[in-house]
C-alpha positions as CSV (number, residue, x, y, z in Angstrom):
1,M,-39.4,3.9,13.1
2,I,-37.0,5.6,15.4
3,T,-34.3,4.4,17.8
4,V,-34.4,5.0,21.5
5,N,-31.3,4.2,23.6
6,F,-31.7,3.4,27.2
7,I,-28.7,3.3,29.5
8,R,-29.0,1.1,32.6
9,T,-27.3,2.0,35.9
10,N,-24.5,-0.5,35.1
11,N,-24.0,1.3,31.7
12,E,-25.5,-1.5,29.7
13,K,-27.1,0.0,26.6
14,V,-30.5,-1.2,25.4
15,Q,-31.6,-0.1,22.0
16,V,-35.2,-0.3,20.8
17,K,-36.8,0.7,17.5
18,I,-40.4,2.0,17.8
19,P,-42.9,3.9,15.7
20,V,-43.0,7.7,15.8
21,G,-45.6,8.9,18.2
22,W,-45.0,6.3,20.9
23,T,-44.0,7.5,24.3
24,V,-40.7,6.7,26.1
25,M,-42.7,4.6,28.5
26,E,-44.1,2.5,25.7
27,A,-40.6,2.1,24.2
28,A,-39.4,0.9,27.6
29,R,-42.2,-1.6,27.9
30,E,-41.5,-2.8,24.3
31,A,-37.9,-3.5,25.4
32,C,-39.2,-5.3,28.6
33,L,-37.2,-2.9,30.9
34,E,-37.9,-3.8,34.5
35,E,-36.7,-0.3,35.6
36,I,-39.9,1.1,34.1
37,P,-42.9,-0.8,35.5
38,A,-45.3,1.9,34.4
39,D,-47.8,1.0,37.1
40,C,-50.4,3.6,36.0
41,G,-50.2,2.7,32.3
42,G,-49.2,6.1,31.2
43,C,-51.7,8.3,33.1
44,C,-49.1,10.5,34.7
45,A,-50.2,9.3,38.1
46,C,-47.4,7.1,39.6
47,G,-43.9,8.2,38.6
48,T,-42.6,4.7,37.9
49,C,-41.5,5.8,34.4
50,H,-39.1,8.4,35.8
51,I,-36.0,8.7,33.6
52,Y,-33.1,11.1,33.1
53,V,-32.6,12.7,29.7
54,N,-29.0,12.7,28.4
55,N,-27.7,16.3,28.4
56,A,-27.2,16.2,24.6
57,W,-30.9,15.8,24.1
58,I,-32.4,18.2,26.6
59,D,-32.7,21.1,24.1
60,K,-34.3,18.9,21.4
61,L,-36.8,17.5,23.9
62,G,-37.7,20.7,25.5
63,K,-38.4,21.5,29.2
64,I,-41.4,20.5,31.2
65,D,-44.0,23.2,31.4
66,Y,-44.1,24.8,34.8
67,N,-47.0,23.8,37.1
68,T,-48.0,20.6,35.1
69,P,-48.9,17.3,36.6
70,E,-45.6,15.9,35.3
71,Q,-43.6,18.5,37.1
72,E,-45.6,18.3,40.3
73,L,-45.2,14.5,40.4
74,L,-41.5,14.5,39.6
75,E,-40.7,17.0,42.4
76,Y,-41.8,14.4,44.9
77,E,-39.8,11.5,43.3
78,K,-36.6,10.3,44.9
79,G,-33.7,11.0,42.7
80,Y,-35.5,14.0,41.0
81,K,-33.0,16.2,39.1
82,K,-34.2,19.5,37.9
83,G,-33.8,19.9,34.1
84,I,-33.1,16.2,33.3
85,S,-35.8,14.3,35.1
86,R,-38.8,13.4,33.0
87,L,-41.7,10.9,33.1
88,G,-41.5,8.6,30.1
89,C,-45.3,8.5,29.7
90,Q,-45.2,12.3,29.0
91,V,-42.5,12.2,26.3
92,S,-43.9,11.6,22.9
93,L,-41.2,10.5,20.5
94,T,-40.9,12.4,17.2
95,K,-38.5,12.0,14.2
96,E,-36.4,14.8,15.7
97,L,-35.7,12.5,18.7
98,D,-34.4,9.6,16.6
99,G,-31.4,8.2,18.5
100,I,-32.3,9.8,21.9
101,T,-30.4,8.6,24.9
102,L,-32.2,8.2,28.2
103,H,-30.8,7.0,31.5
104,L,-32.8,4.5,33.6
105,I,-33.0,4.8,37.3
106,D,-32.5,1.9,39.7
107,N,-35.5,2.7,42.0
108,E,-34.3,0.1,44.6
109,L,-31.2,2.3,45.2
110,L,-33.1,5.5,45.8
């Protein structure tokens, strides 16, 4: 099990323990986070699992490969921030990411 820390826009921290190999989207659904509706169920088709990666974790997570469906979808999302925006359905959680901090987006404000 690893720990994922989600930070809401009001700075509330939500911590969830999940098995290695799950995605960030699955961790958010396990924690019942309304900010991540995951409308497409993890198919990289809707963008509703858009999150920001805390700067301290960017190097461990790695960058999005150029010209991938994830990158193309994110570029059209409101609130897209190059370098820290990711789709939770495309981030597989490994032991190296234990304790990762991710910032949720209030889609109603975008």
